[in-house]
Legacy VTK file of the C-alpha trace (Angstrom):
# vtk DataFile Version 3.0
C-alpha trace
ASCII
DATASET POLYDATA
POINTS 245 float
-20.423 32.017 -22.098
-24.255 32.994 -22.399
-24.241 33.903 -18.298
-21.609 34.179 -15.204
-18.788 35.663 -14.681
-15.020 35.604 -16.395
-11.999 37.517 -15.100
-9.318 38.531 -17.806
-5.415 39.519 -16.721
-3.995 42.021 -18.817
-2.857 39.592 -20.835
-6.206 38.794 -22.195
-5.983 35.175 -20.479
-8.610 34.117 -18.931
-7.838 33.522 -14.827
-11.444 32.923 -13.002
-14.362 32.137 -15.357
-17.833 30.700 -13.701
-17.197 27.892 -16.632
-13.788 26.367 -15.147
-12.901 25.663 -11.811
-9.575 27.468 -10.784
-6.388 25.603 -9.577
-5.905 26.483 -5.934
-3.142 26.175 -3.569
-3.938 22.899 -1.368
-0.151 22.484 1.326
3.186 22.804 1.235
6.070 20.720 3.001
9.266 18.682 2.505
10.022 15.189 1.980
13.496 13.446 0.996
14.327 10.600 -1.717
16.728 8.113 -0.285
18.093 4.816 -1.227
20.036 1.959 -0.377
22.456 0.967 -2.340
24.362 3.936 -4.337
23.638 2.196 -7.406
19.554 1.678 -6.484
16.540 3.114 -7.237
15.580 5.388 -4.735
12.160 6.126 -2.945
10.206 9.309 -1.619
6.499 9.923 -0.270
4.278 11.897 1.036
1.067 11.767 2.540
-1.080 15.091 2.522
-2.025 16.929 5.791
-5.330 17.668 4.097
-6.750 14.809 1.829
-7.931 16.733 -1.366
-11.638 15.662 -2.221
-11.815 16.305 -5.673
-12.640 14.159 -8.571
-9.589 15.267 -10.491
-6.165 14.440 -8.826
-4.172 17.229 -7.964
-1.250 18.609 -9.825
2.322 18.252 -7.457
4.657 20.917 -7.732
8.528 20.507 -6.386
11.481 22.166 -6.182
15.220 20.647 -5.300
16.797 21.996 -1.902
19.691 19.844 -1.661
21.063 16.728 -3.557
23.559 13.993 -2.924
23.909 13.817 -6.789
24.377 16.444 -9.905
21.596 15.035 -11.838
18.196 13.728 -10.576
15.335 12.006 -12.384
12.208 10.041 -11.097
8.320 8.972 -11.897
5.783 10.156 -9.914
2.320 7.646 -8.616
-0.486 10.266 -7.077
-1.896 8.112 -4.010
-5.185 7.794 -3.581
-8.381 7.783 -5.588
-11.477 10.394 -6.536
-12.843 12.284 -3.752
-9.769 11.232 -1.905
-6.339 12.024 -3.195
-4.082 11.335 -0.021
-0.847 11.629 -1.181
2.142 10.637 -4.218
4.951 8.913 -4.003
8.732 8.955 -6.372
11.087 6.096 -7.633
14.207 7.972 -8.839
17.668 7.737 -10.313
20.601 9.509 -10.152
23.683 9.737 -12.415
27.134 10.100 -10.553
28.353 10.779 -7.154
28.890 6.670 -6.010
27.111 7.696 -3.029
23.339 6.304 -1.734
20.974 8.882 -2.987
19.970 11.590 -0.433
17.569 14.417 -1.697
15.800 17.145 -0.046
12.607 18.292 -1.922
10.171 21.212 -0.879
6.191 20.471 -2.524
3.334 22.285 -3.085
0.334 20.531 -3.796
-2.870 21.813 -5.558
-6.310 21.433 -6.189
-9.086 22.756 -8.176
-10.818 24.840 -5.766
-13.898 23.098 -4.301
-14.853 24.797 -0.710
-17.210 27.642 -0.046
-15.014 30.932 1.763
-13.527 30.527 5.029
-14.020 34.382 5.645
-17.114 36.393 6.582
-16.953 38.373 3.253
-15.761 38.068 -0.274
-16.881 36.118 -3.441
-17.921 32.488 -4.055
-18.539 31.763 -7.532
-20.603 28.298 -8.808
-21.515 26.952 -11.882
-24.362 25.593 -13.563
-24.183 22.219 -11.729
-23.548 24.393 -8.051
-20.435 23.256 -8.137
-17.899 25.785 -6.306
-15.397 26.993 -8.746
-14.123 29.747 -7.159
-13.665 32.033 -3.389
-11.962 34.783 -2.778
-10.271 33.195 -0.140
-8.540 30.928 -2.125
-4.787 30.821 -3.213
-5.051 31.302 -7.227
-1.907 29.461 -8.260
0.001 31.656 -10.494
1.641 29.905 -13.976
5.118 31.121 -14.681
5.785 29.487 -17.260
5.068 26.436 -19.991
7.480 23.649 -21.563
6.485 24.654 -25.479
9.822 23.704 -27.881
10.824 19.759 -27.334
14.070 18.900 -29.163
14.429 14.931 -29.888
17.785 13.131 -28.320
17.850 9.481 -29.706
19.573 7.027 -27.580
23.472 7.510 -27.097
25.676 4.136 -26.960
26.809 5.269 -23.176
22.882 4.952 -22.187
21.642 2.144 -24.247
17.915 2.352 -25.084
17.038 5.679 -23.311
16.033 9.168 -25.953
15.605 12.299 -24.094
13.090 14.810 -24.882
14.568 18.331 -23.628
12.412 21.120 -23.229
14.877 23.617 -23.290
13.174 25.411 -20.828
15.502 28.487 -18.702
14.633 27.212 -15.040
15.604 29.290 -11.621
16.263 27.550 -8.344
13.215 28.922 -6.934
10.789 27.116 -9.579
8.695 24.347 -8.591
8.152 22.012 -11.785
4.829 19.928 -12.206
5.727 16.435 -11.723
2.185 14.828 -12.293
2.409 15.599 -15.186
4.546 12.974 -15.858
4.180 9.124 -14.207
5.526 5.970 -15.481
2.747 4.890 -18.060
2.121 8.083 -19.556
-0.245 7.581 -22.633
1.652 10.100 -24.772
4.563 7.788 -25.022
2.725 4.628 -25.985
3.635 1.987 -28.951
6.959 2.228 -28.531
8.068 3.059 -25.100
8.156 1.062 -21.966
8.312 3.802 -19.449
9.209 7.049 -19.249
10.427 9.157 -16.359
11.561 13.185 -15.626
14.527 14.802 -14.981
14.534 18.018 -13.332
18.121 17.954 -12.245
21.205 18.094 -14.043
24.688 18.991 -13.629
23.723 20.393 -10.005
20.734 22.584 -11.743
17.244 22.717 -12.791
16.393 21.278 -15.922
13.087 19.791 -17.322
14.065 16.696 -20.042
11.563 13.526 -20.305
13.357 10.205 -20.989
12.362 7.371 -22.267
13.338 3.807 -21.927
12.531 2.579 -25.938
11.343 -0.911 -26.721
14.516 -1.619 -28.889
17.456 0.885 -30.536
16.213 0.719 -34.318
13.007 2.316 -34.181
12.615 6.031 -33.851
9.673 7.947 -31.828
6.901 8.653 -34.642
5.257 11.494 -33.065
8.892 13.405 -32.712
8.339 16.900 -31.756
7.021 19.000 -34.412
3.832 19.932 -33.440
3.775 18.618 -29.813
1.456 20.736 -27.473
2.763 18.564 -24.430
3.405 20.726 -22.035
4.396 21.273 -18.029
3.767 23.778 -15.923
6.056 25.873 -14.020
5.485 28.304 -10.951
6.757 29.853 -7.767
5.445 29.722 -4.537
6.534 32.621 -2.581
5.698 31.675 1.150
4.835 34.725 2.137
1.617 34.488 0.019
0.661 30.450 -0.113
1.183 29.141 3.181
-0.032 26.490 5.276
-3.530 27.556 7.807
LINES 1 246
245 0 1 2 3 4 5 6 7 8 9 10 11 12 13 14 15 16 17 18 19 20 21 22 23 24 25 26 27 28 29 30 31 32 33 34 35 36 37 38 39 40 41 42 43 44 45 46 47 48 49 50 51 52 53 54 55 56 57 58 59 60 61 62 63 64 65 66 67 68 69 70 71 72 73 74 75 76 77 78 79 80 81 82 83 84 85 86 87 88 89 90 91 92 93 94 95 96 97 98 99 100 101 102 103 104 105 106 107 108 109 110 111 112 113 114 115 116 117 118 119 120 121 122 123 124 125 126 127 128 129 130 131 132 133 134 135 136 137 138 139 140 141 142 143 144 145 146 147 148 149 150 151 152 153 154 155 156 157 158 159 160 161 162 163 164 165 166 167 168 169 170 171 172 173 174 175 176 177 178 179 180 181 182 183 184 185 186 187 188 189 190 191 192 193 194 195 196 197 198 199 200 201 202 203 204 205 206 207 208 209 210 211 212 213 214 215 216 217 218 219 220 221 222 223 224 225 226 227 228 229 230 231 232 233 234 235 236 237 238 239 240 241 242 243 244
């Protein structure tokens, strides 16, 4: 930058900059995923208490609190439109159990900083277009880890046309996974896949796997995993710092 402000951490990464907007906490809450039948889809939805007024869609993170099944996969839709993001919904599938789905999850919605500080004193940073990119009253999202090393598991006989990308990322029960990174029509899989979903629970533990439904069984995904930069962030949101106003 020729002018402005840049703050870096002790690892040399830029965390606050007048060139780029800062991802900050918006709100947190709980929601349920329920199904009507034991072999049917599950549904869950959240309406934000505070609609997000940025042009960019929010990032949504979740963790599973309690579960009716050992595995949970779903795809996500962010609801609303640029300038008025109102919530999100999920459509789920769950393996094992033989009972209707009943999952309790906690969510955290995050947005790019767009409001002036609510404090009497502090710091505000604006970009070249005079838009807010950071204020000292914001609670900045601290990314903990990212998926970086995917392995591809081709379709198995038991699962028909479902292929799996495994992130191999170790997760703790208090980790929040970004679910808005993957939706049903994610373009990263276009060409040989009907749709994709995100698995966040398997064997009763948190995981990150991407499930893809192939158009046919006699093909492999040409994208493979070599050189892939597709990354899903994982964060922790301790309640003493990230709380609703």
